[in-house]
C-alpha positions as CSV (number, residue, x, y, z in Angstrom):
1,X,-12.8,19.4,1.1
2,X,-14.6,21.0,4.0
3,X,-13.1,21.1,7.5
4,X,-14.7,22.3,10.7
5,X,-13.6,25.9,11.5
6,X,-11.9,25.0,14.8
7,X,-10.0,22.1,13.1
8,X,-9.1,24.3,10.1
9,X,-7.6,26.9,12.5
10,X,-5.5,24.3,14.3
11,X,-4.3,22.9,11.0
12,X,-3.2,26.3,9.8
13,X,-1.1,26.7,13.0
14,X,0.5,23.3,12.6
15,X,3.9,23.0,11.1
16,X,4.1,19.3,10.6
17,X,1.4,16.6,10.7
18,X,1.9,12.9,10.6
19,X,-1.0,10.7,9.5
20,X,-0.7,7.0,10.3
21,X,-3.0,4.7,8.2
22,X,-3.7,1.0,7.8
23,X,-6.1,-1.2,5.9
24,X,-9.2,0.6,7.0
25,X,-8.4,3.7,4.9
26,X,-8.2,1.6,1.7
27,X,-11.1,-0.8,2.5
28,X,-13.6,1.9,1.2
29,X,-11.8,1.7,-2.1
30,X,-12.6,-2.0,-2.3
31,X,-9.3,-3.5,-1.1
32,X,-9.8,-6.4,1.2
33,X,-8.3,-6.1,4.7
34,X,-6.2,-8.8,6.2
35,X,-7.6,-9.3,9.7
36,X,-11.4,-9.2,9.3
37,X,-12.6,-12.5,10.7
38,X,-15.1,-13.2,7.9
39,X,-13.7,-11.7,4.8
40,X,-10.1,-10.8,5.6
41,X,-7.3,-12.3,3.6
42,X,-5.9,-14.1,6.7
43,X,-9.3,-15.8,7.2
44,X,-8.5,-18.0,4.3
45,X,-4.7,-18.0,4.2
46,X,-1.8,-18.1,6.7
47,X,0.6,-15.2,6.5
48,X,3.5,-17.6,7.0
49,X,2.6,-19.4,3.8
50,X,2.3,-16.3,1.5
51,X,3.8,-13.1,2.9
52,X,7.2,-13.9,4.2
53,X,10.6,-14.3,2.6
54,X,10.7,-17.8,3.8
55,X,7.4,-18.6,2.0
56,X,8.9,-17.2,-1.2
57,X,12.0,-19.3,-0.8
58,X,9.8,-22.5,-0.2
59,X,7.3,-21.9,-3.0
60,X,8.1,-18.9,-5.2
61,X,5.4,-19.6,-7.8
62,X,2.6,-19.8,-5.2
63,X,3.7,-16.6,-3.5
64,X,4.2,-14.8,-6.8
65,X,0.8,-15.8,-8.1
66,X,-0.8,-14.7,-4.8
67,X,0.7,-11.3,-5.2
68,X,-0.3,-11.2,-8.8
69,X,-3.9,-11.9,-7.7
70,X,-3.7,-9.1,-5.2
71,X,-2.3,-6.7,-7.8
72,X,-5.2,-7.7,-10.1
73,X,-7.7,-6.8,-7.3
74,X,-6.0,-3.4,-6.9
75,X,-5.6,-2.4,-10.6
76,X,-9.0,-0.7,-10.9
77,X,-9.3,0.9,-7.4
78,X,-9.0,4.6,-6.9
79,X,-8.3,6.7,-3.9
80,X,-11.3,7.3,-1.8
81,X,-12.4,10.5,0.2
82,X,-10.1,9.4,3.1
83,X,-7.0,9.4,0.9
84,X,-8.1,12.6,-0.7
85,X,-8.7,14.4,2.6
86,X,-5.2,13.4,3.9
87,X,-3.7,14.7,0.6
88,X,-5.7,17.9,1.0
89,X,-3.9,18.6,4.3
90,X,-0.8,19.6,2.3
91,X,-2.6,22.7,1.2
92,X,-3.1,23.8,4.8
93,X,0.1,22.6,6.6
94,X,3.7,23.2,5.6
95,X,4.6,19.5,6.1
96,X,2.4,16.4,6.0
97,X,4.0,13.0,6.4
98,X,1.8,9.9,5.7
99,X,3.0,6.7,7.4
100,X,1.1,3.8,6.1
101,X,1.0,0.0,6.5
102,X,-0.8,-0.3,3.1
103,X,1.0,-1.5,0.0
104,X,-1.6,-0.2,-2.5
105,X,0.0,3.2,-3.4
106,X,-3.3,5.0,-3.0
107,X,-1.9,7.8,-0.9
108,X,0.5,8.6,-3.7
109,X,-2.3,8.4,-6.3
110,X,-4.4,10.8,-4.1
111,X,-1.6,13.4,-4.2
112,X,0.2,12.9,-0.9
113,X,3.9,13.7,-1.5
114,X,5.7,12.5,1.6
115,X,4.6,8.9,2.1
116,X,6.4,6.2,4.1
117,X,5.2,2.8,3.1
118,X,6.2,0.6,6.0
119,X,5.5,-2.7,4.2
120,X,6.6,-1.6,0.8
121,X,4.5,-1.1,-2.3
122,X,2.9,-4.0,-4.2
123,X,3.8,-2.4,-7.5
124,X,7.6,-2.2,-6.7
125,X,9.1,-5.7,-6.5
126,X,12.7,-6.3,-5.6
127,X,14.9,-9.3,-6.4
128,X,15.1,-11.6,-3.3
129,X,18.9,-12.0,-3.9
130,X,20.3,-8.7,-4.9
131,X,17.5,-6.2,-3.9
132,X,17.3,-4.5,-7.3
133,X,13.9,-3.6,-8.7
134,X,12.0,-5.8,-11.1
135,X,10.4,-4.2,-14.2
136,X,6.7,-3.5,-13.7
137,X,6.0,-5.3,-17.0
138,X,7.2,-8.5,-15.3
139,X,4.6,-8.4,-12.5
140,X,2.1,-10.7,-14.2
141,X,1.0,-14.1,-12.8
142,X,3.1,-17.2,-13.5
143,X,6.7,-17.8,-12.6
144,X,8.7,-15.1,-11.0
145,X,10.9,-13.4,-13.6
146,X,14.6,-14.1,-13.6
147,X,16.6,-11.1,-12.3
148,X,18.6,-9.5,-15.2
149,X,21.3,-8.6,-12.7
150,X,21.8,-11.9,-11.0
C-alpha cells in the first residue's frame, strides 16, 4: 500500500484514527447499495417491509428469506482495496477504529481489528425474543429457525 509522503508523515504522528464508512466502500466489492435510485435495494423494496423488527414480527419468513438472499449475494465477495487500505493503517497508527454502517463484515475480513458495526453484522443473527445468537448453520433460506433457548 502506497501513501503520499505528507500523508504518511501525518499518519505516523497520529495516535488514534477513526474511519467512518458506509455502502460506498463495499460497492466496489459487488455489494448493492441501498439508496442508489436505479439499482439500490430500496429502489425495489420498502425498508419498513423488510428491515425492521416490526416487519419481522408481521412476516418472519419474508424478512428471513430477504436476508438469506442478501447473505447469498455476499458469500463470494472479498474485501476491496478500500477495505485493505483502512486495515493497512493499523501498521502506521497505534490505534485505528473503523465505524461502519455496513453489515457485510468485510472490514474484519480485510484485517481491521477494532470495528464498530453500527447496524450489526448480517452473519450474526440474534433471537428476536431473548437476544441470544443463532447458529450460523441455521442462516439458510426458509423458515427462521426456532431458538433453542426460548
